[in-house]
Residue, then its C-alpha position, 0 to 999 in steps of 0.5 A: m476510519r483507521r489510517i495506515a502508513q507503510t514503507t518499503r525499499l524500491l530497487p534502483e534497477r527496477r525503478e522505471e519498471y515500478l513507476a511505469l506499472h503505477r502510471a496505469v494500475w490495473p482496474a481490477v486491483e483498484a476494485a479489489l482495494c475499494a471492495a476491501q474498504i480501502r480509500n485514499y490510497s497513495i504511494f510516495l517515493h523519496g530516493d529509493t524509499l516507497f511510502a504508502y498511506f491509506e485509510y481503512h473504512g471497514d469493520d474487519f481489517e484482517a478479513d478485508l486484507a485477506s480478500v485483497k490477498a486472495d484476489p487473483e488479479t492482485q496476486r498477478w499484479w504482485t508478480f510484477t511489483d514484488p520483484c521491484q521491492e526490497p522489504w525492510p528487515d522488520a517486514p512481516q513474513d507475508s508482506r513486503w511492506s513494514e507498517a509505520p506507527e502513527i505518532w501524531h495527527l492534526h485534527e481539524t479544528t473549528q475556526p471562530 
């Protein structure tokens, strides 16, 4: 399993629109993410910063991510969500989200 964290900026004037969209994420978008072996996907909001976390459980992240990007309903979803976001300057050209490297992880320990 691979943990992924990403961040982007939420345009203040589009805040309510973005929040409304995420109160009712389209089932086809969720299905595309699940089919791509993405689990435990969450988006958090702090001020105007969006922080996303998900776990990837597959064997070919690039191919699975490409399947999400190729999904017609996900592409349509992005026509609504993308205008609400302002990428950080370091965001990859094909993404609105910048990946945040993991610097620490608490591993479960066995209690005596």
